[in-house]
All heavy atoms as an XYZ file, in Angstrom:
720
protein
N    -102.788     15.279    -26.135
C    -102.444     15.693    -24.806
C    -103.591     16.531    -24.235
O    -104.049     17.461    -24.853
C    -101.164     16.509    -24.896
C    -100.572     16.769    -23.577
S     -99.075     17.710    -23.732
C     -97.914     16.485    -23.363
N    -104.012     16.171    -23.016
C    -105.119     16.900    -22.388
C    -104.585     18.066    -21.571
O    -103.536     17.978    -20.959
C    -105.897     15.964    -21.464
C    -106.670     14.914    -22.189
C    -107.467     14.082    -21.215
O    -107.975     14.641    -20.234
O    -107.560     12.878    -21.442
N    -105.352     19.121    -21.530
C    -104.964     20.261    -20.710
C    -105.668     20.156    -19.366
O    -106.822     19.755    -19.278
C    -105.343     21.592    -21.381
O    -106.740     21.591    -21.592
C    -104.599     21.761    -22.679
N    -104.957     20.466    -18.358
C    -105.499     20.425    -16.999
C    -106.123     21.780    -16.717
O    -105.503     22.819    -16.953
C    -104.378     20.122    -15.982
C    -104.910     20.137    -14.574
C    -103.719     18.812    -16.318
N    -107.390     21.808    -16.228
C    -108.000     23.102    -15.930
C    -107.216     23.823    -14.828
O    -106.734     23.211    -13.883
C    -109.404     22.761    -15.466
C    -109.453     21.292    -15.275
C    -108.245     20.699    -15.930
N    -107.097     25.110    -14.994
C    -106.354     25.912    -14.019
C    -107.137     25.981    -12.710
O    -108.355     26.055    -12.701
C    -106.113     27.305    -14.565
N    -106.410     25.937    -11.602
C    -107.032     26.070    -10.286
C    -107.403     27.522    -10.033
O    -107.300     28.376    -10.908
N    -107.854     27.803     -8.827
C    -108.201     29.184     -8.504
C    -106.981     30.083     -8.685
O    -105.889     29.762     -8.262
C    -108.645     29.143     -7.052
C    -108.531     27.735     -6.604
C    -108.023     26.911     -7.734
N    -107.182     31.166     -9.332
C    -106.076     32.057     -9.648
C    -105.844     33.095     -8.577
O    -106.361     33.025     -7.457
N    -105.066     34.063     -8.956
C    -104.716     35.159     -8.048
C    -105.952     35.967     -7.663
O    -106.069     36.435     -6.536
C    -103.666     36.057     -8.710
C    -103.149     37.223     -7.882
C    -102.469     36.696     -6.623
C    -102.198     38.069     -8.683
N    -106.901     36.076     -8.560
C    -108.124     36.837     -8.289
C    -108.912     36.263     -7.126
O    -109.444     36.999     -6.297
N    -108.981     34.945     -7.038
C    -109.720     34.307     -5.942
C    -109.021     34.553     -4.611
O    -109.675     34.780     -3.587
C    -109.859     32.814     -6.204
N    -107.697     34.535     -4.605
C    -106.953     34.783     -3.365
C    -107.142     36.222     -2.901
O    -107.339     36.488     -1.709
C    -105.473     34.480     -3.567
N    -107.112     37.158     -3.832
C    -107.308     38.566     -3.479
C    -108.723     38.775     -2.945
O    -108.932     39.475     -1.954
C    -107.022     39.471     -4.701
C    -107.464     40.898     -4.435
C    -105.554     39.410     -5.070
N    -109.695     38.149     -3.598
C    -111.079     38.280     -3.150
C    -111.242     37.721     -1.735
O    -111.919     38.309     -0.896
C    -112.006     37.553     -4.111
C    -113.473     37.688     -3.738
C    -114.379     36.937     -4.693
O    -113.922     36.233     -5.583
N    -115.674     37.082     -4.488
N    -110.596     36.601     -1.447
C    -110.679     36.004     -0.115
C    -110.054     36.924      0.936
O    -110.606     37.118      2.017
C    -109.969     34.650     -0.097
C    -110.054     33.947      1.240
S    -109.244     32.362      1.283
C    -107.542     32.825      1.068
N    -108.918     37.536      0.611
C    -108.270     38.454      1.555
C    -109.113     39.696      1.798
O    -109.200     40.194      2.926
C    -106.878     38.825      1.058
C    -105.843     37.703      1.131
C    -104.536     38.151      0.474
C    -105.614     37.280      2.562
N    -109.751     40.204      0.757
C    -110.618     41.383      0.910
C    -111.801     41.038      1.804
O    -112.170     41.822      2.696
C    -111.081     41.898     -0.477
C    -112.201     42.910     -0.330
C    -109.909     42.492     -1.234
N    -112.399     39.871      1.615
C    -113.533     39.473      2.449
C    -113.098     39.263      3.904
O    -113.821     39.627      4.828
C    -114.175     38.194      1.894
C    -114.807     38.389      0.522
S    -116.015     39.721      0.491
C    -117.365     38.952      1.314
N    -111.916     38.694      4.111
C    -111.394     38.512      5.471
C    -111.188     39.864      6.146
O    -111.564     40.053      7.309
C    -110.084     37.728      5.437
C    -109.386     37.521      6.786
C    -110.262     36.698      7.714
C    -108.040     36.868      6.589
N    -110.612     40.810      5.418
C    -110.404     42.154      5.963
C    -111.736     42.812      6.294
O    -111.874     43.500      7.314
C    -109.616     43.001      4.981
N    -112.738     42.594      5.471
C    -114.065     43.160      5.717
C    -114.672     42.572      6.993
O    -115.210     43.311      7.829
C    -114.973     42.890      4.516
C    -116.377     43.467      4.594
C    -116.307     44.992      4.601
C    -117.212     42.977      3.438
N    -114.566     41.272      7.183
C    -115.119     40.626      8.378
C    -114.391     41.121      9.638
O    -115.020     41.449     10.649
C    -115.030     39.096      8.258
C    -115.331     38.420      9.591
C    -115.978     38.588      7.178
N    -113.064     41.210      9.588
C    -112.297     41.709     10.739
C    -112.679     43.156     11.034
O    -112.851     43.552     12.191
C    -110.782     41.553     10.491
C    -109.980     42.298     11.540
C    -110.398     40.091     10.466
N    -112.858     43.967     10.003
C    -113.269     45.359     10.196
C    -114.628     45.467     10.861
O    -114.833     46.290     11.758
N    -115.578     44.650     10.430
C    -116.915     44.666     11.044
C    -116.833     44.275     12.515
O    -117.476     44.883     13.372
C    -117.880     43.734     10.271
C    -119.156     43.489     11.054
C    -118.194     44.313      8.908
N    -116.011     43.284     12.838
C    -115.856     42.857     14.236
C    -115.254     43.986     15.071
O    -115.717     44.257     16.190
C    -114.998     41.577     14.316
C    -115.771     40.402     13.745
C    -114.562     41.302     15.750
C    -114.958     39.139     13.587
N    -114.239     44.675     14.554
C    -113.620     45.776     15.300
C    -114.588     46.931     15.507
O    -114.673     47.510     16.595
C    -112.358     46.250     14.576
C    -111.188     45.268     14.577
C    -110.048     45.812     13.719
C    -110.715     44.992     15.976
N    -115.342     47.289     14.469
C    -116.314     48.385     14.592
C    -117.411     48.010     15.581
O    -117.823     48.840     16.406
C    -116.898     48.737     13.203
C    -118.103     49.650     13.330
C    -115.825     49.389     12.335
N    -117.880     46.775     15.555
C    -118.912     46.341     16.491
C    -118.390     46.370     17.931
O    -119.096     46.798     18.847
C    -119.399     44.940     16.134
N    -117.157     45.939     18.132
C    -116.570     45.980     19.470
C    -116.447     47.394     20.003
O    -116.735     47.666     21.166
N    -116.029     48.316     19.147
C    -115.915     49.710     19.555
C    -117.288     50.295     19.891
O    -117.445     51.035     20.867
C    -115.246     50.526     18.461
C    -115.002     51.960     18.855
C    -114.238     52.689     17.798
N    -112.898     52.144     17.652
C    -111.811     52.757     18.068
N    -111.898     53.921     18.655
N    -110.631     52.209     17.890
N    -118.299     49.948     19.103
C    -119.653     50.454     19.359
C    -120.191     49.924     20.681
O    -120.822     50.657     21.437
C    -120.579     50.066     18.212
N    -119.930     48.657     20.977
C    -120.403     48.076     22.239
C    -119.770     48.798     23.416
O    -120.437     49.132     24.391
C    -120.096     46.559     22.278
C    -120.230     46.013     23.687
C    -121.014     45.812     21.335
N    -118.466     49.070     23.329
C    -117.800     49.774     24.433
C    -118.250     51.228     24.521
O    -118.480     51.742     25.607
C    -116.288     49.714     24.259
C    -115.722     48.422     24.802
C    -114.209     48.386     24.740
N    -113.854     47.715     23.491
C    -113.112     48.227     22.529
N    -112.611     49.422     22.660
N    -112.855     47.565     21.440
N    -118.377     51.892     23.391
C    -118.712     53.322     23.404
C    -120.134     53.567     23.892
O    -120.391     54.492     24.649
C    -118.534     53.906     22.009
C    -119.022     55.327     21.906
C    -118.201     56.122     20.963
N    -118.764     57.437     20.755
C    -118.290     58.517     21.317
N    -117.257     58.422     22.113
N    -118.832     59.679     21.087
N    -121.072     52.777     23.420
C    -122.472     53.008     23.767
C    -122.947     52.112     24.900
O    -124.129     52.078     25.205
C    -123.341     52.816     22.519
C    -123.010     53.774     21.427
C    -122.454     53.331     20.240
C    -123.231     55.134     21.586
C    -122.130     54.206     19.229
C    -122.907     56.021     20.580
C    -122.356     55.567     19.396
N    -122.037     51.396     25.533
C    -122.331     50.539     26.685
C    -123.534     49.636     26.420
O    -124.516     49.650     27.155
C    -122.539     51.377     27.929
C    -121.316     52.175     28.270
C    -121.552     53.072     29.462
N    -120.534     54.091     29.510
C    -119.553     54.109     30.384
N    -119.482     53.208     31.286
N    -118.656     55.060     30.361
N    -123.439     48.872     25.361
C    -124.538     48.003     24.972
C    -124.548     46.688     25.736
O    -125.513     45.945     25.668
C    -124.453     47.717     23.463
C    -124.568     48.965     22.580
C    -124.358     48.593     21.132
C    -125.898     49.652     22.774
N    -123.479     46.406     26.477
C    -123.455     45.195     27.284
C    -124.293     45.404     28.538
O    -124.444     46.524     29.025
C    -122.015     44.852     27.676
C    -121.097     44.462     26.524
C    -119.676     44.261     27.034
C    -121.585     43.203     25.854
N    -124.838     44.346     29.106
C    -125.615     44.509     30.337
C    -124.746     45.091     31.447
O    -123.613     44.678     31.637
C    -126.049     43.086     30.685
C    -125.692     42.233     29.534
C    -124.769     42.986     28.653
N    -125.284     46.044     32.143
C    -124.564     46.710     33.229
C    -125.096     46.221     34.567
O    -126.204     45.706     34.663
C    -124.755     48.227     33.131
C    -124.237     48.827     31.844
C    -122.728     48.767     31.752
O    -122.044     49.027     32.719
N    -122.225     48.405     30.590
N    -124.299     46.433     35.585
C    -124.750     46.130     36.948
C    -125.917     47.052     37.267
O    -126.093     48.107     36.665
C    -123.607     46.346     37.931
N    -126.715     46.676     38.229
C    -127.911     47.459     38.540
C    -127.607     48.715     39.350
O    -128.511     49.382     39.817
C    -128.949     46.590     39.237
C    -128.420     45.948     40.494
O    -127.264     46.200     40.847
O    -129.168     45.187     41.124
N    -126.349     49.061     39.537
C    -125.992     50.326     40.161
C    -125.890     50.291     41.664
O    -125.744     51.333     42.289
N    -125.959     49.143     42.279
C    -125.869     49.098     43.739
C    -124.438     49.248     44.226
O    -124.224     49.654     45.352
C    -126.453     47.798     44.260
C    -127.951     47.785     44.176
C    -128.489     46.601     44.892
N    -129.037     45.704     43.877
C    -129.431     44.485     44.106
N    -129.328     43.970     45.296
N    -129.925     43.758     43.144
N    -123.455     48.911     43.396
C    -122.048     49.023     43.779
C    -121.376     49.974     42.796
O    -121.468     49.800     41.590
C    -121.341     47.648     43.746
C    -119.877     47.796     44.086
C    -122.031     46.683     44.682
N    -120.706     51.010     43.343
C    -120.048     51.992     42.491
C    -118.678     52.311     43.079
O    -118.559     52.593     44.266
C    -120.903     53.259     42.429
C    -120.354     54.332     41.525
C    -121.360     55.464     41.396
C    -120.798     56.675     42.085
N    -121.667     57.835     42.050
N    -117.633     52.246     42.241
C    -116.287     52.609     42.682
C    -116.174     54.129     42.580
O    -116.299     54.695     41.500
C    -115.213     51.918     41.828
C    -113.831     52.389     42.223
C    -115.326     50.412     41.966
N    -115.954     54.787     43.723
C    -115.882     56.245     43.753
C    -114.466     56.757     43.509
O    -114.288     57.774     42.829
C    -116.387     56.763     45.094
S    -118.098     56.319     45.430
N    -113.452     56.085     44.072
C    -112.067     56.541     43.928
C    -111.117     55.370     44.163
O    -111.427     54.449     44.911
C    -111.765     57.660     44.916
N    -109.961     55.452     43.506
C    -108.916     54.446     43.679
C    -107.602     55.181     43.901
O    -107.273     56.115     43.171
C    -108.794     53.538     42.434
C    -107.656     52.554     42.597
C    -110.102     52.814     42.168
N    -106.867     54.794     44.932
C    -105.549     55.369     45.213
C    -104.532     54.236     45.239
O    -104.601     53.365     46.100
C    -105.553     56.104     46.556
C    -104.217     56.685     46.942
C    -103.767     57.766     45.979
O    -104.527     58.665     45.661
N    -102.545     57.674     45.509
N    -103.611     54.246     44.275
C    -102.582     53.211     44.229
C    -101.505     53.531     45.260
O    -100.993     54.642     45.321
C    -101.979     53.134     42.827
C    -102.974     52.687     41.805
N    -103.284     51.369     41.600
C    -103.763     53.384     40.957
C    -104.202     51.275     40.659
N    -104.505     52.491     40.249
N    -101.157     52.548     46.067
C    -100.140     52.725     47.103
C     -98.818     52.087     46.703
O     -97.782     52.437     47.233
C    -100.626     52.105     48.416
C    -101.953     52.641     48.948
C    -102.376     51.851     50.172
C    -101.832     54.118     49.258
N     -98.869     51.154     45.811
C     -97.692     50.441     45.345
C     -98.061     49.659     44.107
O     -99.173     49.784     43.597
N     -97.130     48.839     43.632
C     -97.420     48.111     42.399
C     -98.621     47.175     42.485
O     -99.326     46.990     41.530
C     -96.148     47.321     42.123
C     -95.191     47.633     43.195
C     -95.811     48.580     44.147
N     -98.878     46.618     43.665
C     -99.993     45.685     43.793
C    -100.866     45.993     45.005
O    -101.554     45.119     45.512
C     -99.440     44.257     43.886
C     -98.689     43.870     42.615
C     -98.087     42.507     42.686
N     -99.131     41.504     42.792
C     -98.913     40.255     43.165
N     -97.711     39.859     43.474
N     -99.913     39.400     43.221
N    -100.830     47.233     45.485
C    -101.620     47.619     46.650
C    -102.370     48.903     46.340
O    -101.812     49.830     45.747
C    -100.715     47.837     47.855
C     -99.969     46.581     48.227
C     -98.652     46.882     48.890
O     -98.162     47.994     48.847
N     -98.056     45.870     49.490
N    -103.633     48.946     46.771
C    -104.416     50.149     46.523
C    -105.524     50.299     47.554
O    -105.952     49.332     48.172
C    -104.994     50.126     45.111
C    -105.826     48.921     44.780
C    -106.144     48.817     43.303
O    -105.755     49.661     42.518
N    -106.844     47.778     42.918
N    -105.956     51.524     47.708
C    -107.134     51.839     48.506
C    -108.269     52.112     47.531
O    -108.079     52.807     46.534
C    -106.910     53.087     49.355
C    -105.922     52.968     50.505
C    -105.721     54.328     51.143
C    -106.425     51.967     51.530
N    -109.442     51.573     47.831
C    -110.590     51.756     46.950
C    -111.764     52.235     47.790
O    -112.119     51.601     48.791
C    -110.952     50.446     46.222
C    -112.117     50.669     45.277
C    -109.751     49.891     45.472
N    -112.351     53.365     47.400
C    -113.556     53.877     48.044
C    -114.744     53.425     47.203
O    -114.844     53.749     46.026
C    -113.527     55.403     48.143
C    -114.714     56.046     48.848
C    -114.805     55.584     50.294
C    -114.609     57.554     48.769
N    -115.622     52.636     47.831
C    -116.745     52.022     47.129
C    -118.037     52.488     47.780
O    -118.118     52.609     49.008
C    -116.643     50.483     47.206
C    -117.785     49.824     46.468
C    -115.314     50.001     46.666
N    -119.047     52.736     46.948
C    -120.374     53.052     47.470
C    -121.276     51.857     47.202
O    -121.415     51.414     46.060
C    -120.946     54.292     46.788
C    -122.264     54.725     47.363
C    -122.755     56.021     46.765
O    -121.954     56.734     46.136
O    -123.947     56.308     46.924
N    -121.845     51.312     48.284
C    -122.710     50.143     48.184
C    -124.078     50.531     48.721
O    -124.231     50.737     49.923
C    -122.138     48.944     48.983
C    -123.047     47.733     48.845
C    -120.732     48.628     48.544
N    -125.041     50.657     47.838
C    -126.409     51.036     48.200
C    -126.442     52.245     49.125
O    -127.142     52.268     50.125
C    -127.145     49.851     48.809
C    -127.349     48.710     47.848
C    -128.137     47.563     48.442
O    -128.420     47.577     49.661
O    -128.469     46.660     47.675
N    -125.639     53.258     48.812
C    -125.624     54.495     49.590
C    -124.585     54.539     50.684
O    -124.252     55.608     51.178
N    -124.077     53.410     51.127
C    -123.044     53.367     52.164
C    -121.674     53.466     51.513
O    -121.412     52.833     50.493
C    -123.112     52.064     52.961
C    -124.425     51.898     53.708
O    -125.145     52.890     53.864
O    -124.714     50.766     54.126
N    -120.786     54.271     52.118
C    -119.413     54.376     51.628
C    -118.548     53.395     52.405
O    -118.649     53.294     53.619
C    -118.862     55.785     51.832
C    -119.654     56.868     51.158
C    -119.117     57.145     49.806
C    -119.894     58.332     49.240
N    -119.448     58.768     47.999
N    -117.682     52.662     51.676
C    -116.793     51.681     52.288
C    -115.403     51.880     51.706
O    -115.239     51.945     50.490
C    -117.275     50.237     52.015
C    -116.359     49.234     52.669
C    -118.703     50.047     52.476
N    -114.395     51.997     52.585
C    -113.007     52.082     52.152
C    -112.381     50.716     52.354
O    -112.419     50.171     53.455
C    -112.241     53.133     52.965
C    -110.783     53.343     52.581
C    -110.679     53.944     51.181
C    -110.089     54.224     53.593
N    -111.841     50.160     51.274
C    -111.222     48.841     51.363
C    -109.778     48.922     50.887
O    -109.437     49.734     50.035
C    -111.987     47.775     50.546
C    -113.364     47.539     51.113
C    -112.077     48.146     49.086
N    -108.949     48.083     51.479
C    -107.570     47.934     51.049
C    -107.461     46.671     50.213
O    -107.977     45.624     50.586
N    -106.805     46.785     49.063
C    -106.648     45.647     48.163
C    -105.160     45.358     48.024
O    -104.372     46.258     47.711
C    -107.265     45.939     46.781
C    -107.105     44.751     45.849
C    -108.734     46.334     46.916
N    -104.779     44.112     48.273
C    -103.380     43.696     48.164
C    -103.355     42.238     47.721
O    -104.407     41.596     47.666
C    -102.672     43.859     49.504
O    -103.120     42.884     50.413
N    -102.189     41.699     47.421
C    -102.123     40.286     47.054
C    -102.629     39.365     48.167
O    -103.079     38.259     47.906
C    -100.640     40.046     46.794
C    -100.094     41.381     46.437
C    -100.899     42.365     47.231
N    -102.588     39.827     49.409
C    -103.057     39.015     50.533
C    -104.580     38.968     50.609
O    -105.133     38.094     51.270
C    -102.494     39.559     51.839
N    -105.272     39.905     49.966
C    -106.727     39.901     49.990
C    -107.299     41.302     50.032
O    -106.609     42.295     49.805
N    -108.578     41.384     50.364
C    -109.308     42.648     50.457
C    -109.744     42.820     51.899
O    -110.323     41.911     52.499
C    -110.530     42.642     49.525
C    -110.082     42.450     48.084
C    -111.330     43.930     49.678
C    -111.212     42.261     47.105
N    -109.470     44.002     52.457
C    -109.780     44.269     53.854
C    -110.618     45.533     53.961
O    -110.269     46.563     53.382
C    -108.484     44.465     54.666
O    -107.641     43.332     54.459
C    -108.779     44.626     56.138
N    -111.738     45.467     54.709
C    -112.546     46.671     54.954
C    -111.828     47.497     56.008
O    -111.552     47.042     57.114
C    -113.943     46.298     55.442
C    -114.823     47.522     55.672
C    -116.237     47.146     56.056
N    -116.312     46.345     57.258
C    -116.414     46.859     58.497
N    -116.435     48.155     58.668
N    -116.484     46.056     59.530
N    -111.521     48.745     55.659
C    -110.789     49.623     56.562
C    -111.706     50.609     57.282
O    -111.442     50.994     58.418
C    -109.720     50.390     55.778
C    -108.710     49.515     55.017
C    -107.835     50.376     54.136
C    -107.880     48.712     55.997
N    -112.772     51.034     56.577
C    -113.639     52.062     57.140
C    -114.963     52.016     56.400
O    -115.017     51.665     55.223
C    -112.970     53.426     56.942
C    -113.793     54.625     57.280
C    -113.942     55.178     58.513
C    -114.562     55.434     56.397
N    -114.763     56.284     58.448
C    -115.153     56.451     57.140
C    -114.821     55.385     55.038
C    -115.981     57.416     56.582
C    -115.645     56.340     54.474
C    -116.209     57.351     55.248
N    -116.043     52.350     57.098
C    -117.333     52.444     56.416
C    -118.162     53.542     57.058
O    -118.004     53.862     58.236
C    -118.075     51.111     56.467
O    -118.373     50.776     57.794
N    -119.022     54.137     56.240
C    -119.922     55.191     56.710
C    -121.305     54.898     56.151
O    -121.471     54.790     54.936
C    -119.457     56.554     56.206
C    -120.309     57.689     56.755
C    -120.006     58.986     56.094
N    -120.766     58.997     54.837
C    -120.572     59.843     53.869
N    -119.615     60.731     53.944
N    -121.302     59.802     52.780
N    -122.278     54.742     57.022
C    -123.629     54.463     56.513
C    -124.181     55.686     55.789
O    -123.768     56.814     56.024
C    -124.447     54.149     57.769
C    -123.686     54.759     58.893
C    -122.249     54.790     58.477
N    -125.134     55.441     54.918
C    -125.766     56.542     54.198
C    -126.566     57.393     55.172
O    -126.888     56.986     56.283
C    -126.683     55.994     53.108
O    -127.760     55.294     53.705
N    -126.923     58.579     54.760
C    -127.683     59.501     55.610
C    -129.027     58.888     55.982
O    -129.450     58.947     57.136
C    -127.876     60.830     54.897
C    -128.627     61.837     55.708
C    -128.016     62.465     56.788
C    -129.944     62.145     55.426
C    -128.708     63.392     57.551
C    -130.638     63.061     56.187
C    -130.020     63.688     57.248
N    -129.691     58.247     55.025
C    -130.999     57.655     55.300
C    -130.878     56.527     56.319
O    -131.697     56.410     57.235
C    -131.617     57.136     54.009
N    -129.852     55.701     56.184
C    -129.655     54.608     57.140
C    -129.320     55.152     58.515
O    -129.767     54.627     59.528
C    -128.560     53.672     56.650
N    -128.536     56.228     58.579
C    -128.183     56.827     59.864
C    -129.419     57.415     60.539
O    -129.576     57.331     61.756
C    -127.112     57.903     59.668
N    -130.319     58.012     59.762
C    -131.527     58.590     60.333
C    -132.470     57.497     60.855
O    -133.201     57.718     61.813
C    -132.252     59.446     59.289
C    -131.503     60.716     58.938
S    -131.074     61.736     60.370
C    -132.674     62.310     60.865
N    -132.455     56.333     60.238
C    -133.284     55.224     60.706
C    -132.829     54.717     62.061
O    -133.624     54.203     62.836
C    -133.267     54.061     59.699
C    -134.024     54.422     58.426
O    -134.823     55.377     58.458
O    -133.778     53.750     57.404
N    -131.534     54.873     62.372
C    -130.996     54.356     63.623
C    -131.105     55.357     64.774
O    -130.901     54.987     65.923
C    -129.521     53.982     63.421
C    -129.343     52.823     62.458
C    -127.881     52.533     62.166
O    -127.006     53.179     62.790
O    -127.617     51.672     61.332
N    -131.418     56.614     64.491
C    -131.533     57.623     65.536
C    -132.820     57.383     66.316
O    -133.892     57.265     65.754
C    -131.556     59.055     64.905
C    -131.808     60.096     65.970
C    -130.261     59.308     64.178
N    -132.689     57.291     67.660
C    -133.902     57.084     68.466
C    -134.806     58.314     68.421
O    -134.347     59.442     68.375
C    -133.374     56.845     69.880
C    -131.951     57.285     69.876
C    -131.489     57.330     68.456
N    -136.098     58.089     68.439
C    -137.070     59.194     68.369
C    -137.318     59.794     69.723
O    -137.312     59.218     70.720
C    -138.390     58.703     67.808
O    -138.204     58.172     66.542
């Protein structure tokens, strides 16, 4: 009577689970590092959200600075509407007649 060689035992399964846990841990640590140290490419800084005021579950006012100009927009399910804008000081000085 021939003996059949034993397949992978409990040790191989435990080793596989440990390696899987290690890979998942590395992915989680890398994700946290990317968020913490902002390693992803960022916008060039021309648009900046200054303040957000929630008015309801799906409505809000957002104050945005775009290249020095302040813009107040309303955001709702119907769309985005510009409510108010103020040019930057430098832009306002360019428009003043000499």
